[in-house]
C-alpha positions as CSV (number, residue, x, y, z in Angstrom):
1,M,53.6,80.4,55.2
2,I,57.0,79.2,56.4
3,E,57.1,76.6,59.1
4,S,59.8,75.5,61.5
5,H,61.7,78.8,61.3
6,R,64.5,80.0,63.6
7,G,63.9,83.7,63.2
8,I,64.2,86.7,60.9
9,G,67.6,87.4,59.3
10,A,66.6,90.6,57.5
11,Y,63.4,92.6,57.0
12,S,62.3,95.3,54.6
13,E,59.2,95.9,52.4
14,E,61.1,94.4,49.4
15,R,62.9,91.5,51.1
16,I,62.4,89.2,54.1
17,T,65.0,86.6,55.0
18,V,63.9,83.8,57.2
19,L,66.4,81.5,59.0
20,C,65.5,77.8,59.0
21,R,67.2,74.7,60.4
22,K,68.9,73.6,57.2
23,N,68.0,76.5,54.8
24,T,67.6,80.3,54.5
25,V,64.5,81.4,52.7
26,T,64.4,84.8,51.1
27,V,61.1,86.3,49.9
28,E,61.4,89.2,47.5
29,G,58.5,91.4,46.4
30,I,56.7,94.7,47.0
31,G,55.0,95.8,50.2
32,L,56.0,92.7,52.1
33,Q,54.8,92.4,55.7
34,L,55.0,89.9,58.5
35,H,51.3,89.2,58.8
36,Q,51.7,86.6,61.6
37,M,54.7,85.2,63.4
38,D,54.9,82.7,66.3
39,R,57.4,80.1,67.4
40,S,56.6,77.6,64.7
41,R,55.5,79.6,61.6
42,I,55.6,82.9,59.7
43,V,53.0,84.3,57.3
44,I,54.2,86.9,54.8
45,T,51.8,89.0,52.9
46,G,52.3,91.5,50.0
47,T,53.1,91.1,46.3
48,I,55.6,88.1,46.3
49,R,57.8,88.1,43.2
50,A,60.4,85.4,44.1
51,V,61.1,82.9,46.8
52,L,64.8,81.9,47.0
53,L,66.1,78.8,49.0
54,E,69.7,78.7,50.1
55,R,71.1,75.7,51.8
56,N,73.2,76.4,54.9
């Protein structure tokens, strides 16, 4: 679960990039899906292999 997001930057079954206030979070894996998304949080399901944090 990622909270306080600002939207999706990129989306595929292998990589989802989530834009946040001060960071960009990239989730890499297999069969990734946006299980739930609302204004304050995102839930990603699938086989997660890596979570990368990049400061903006």
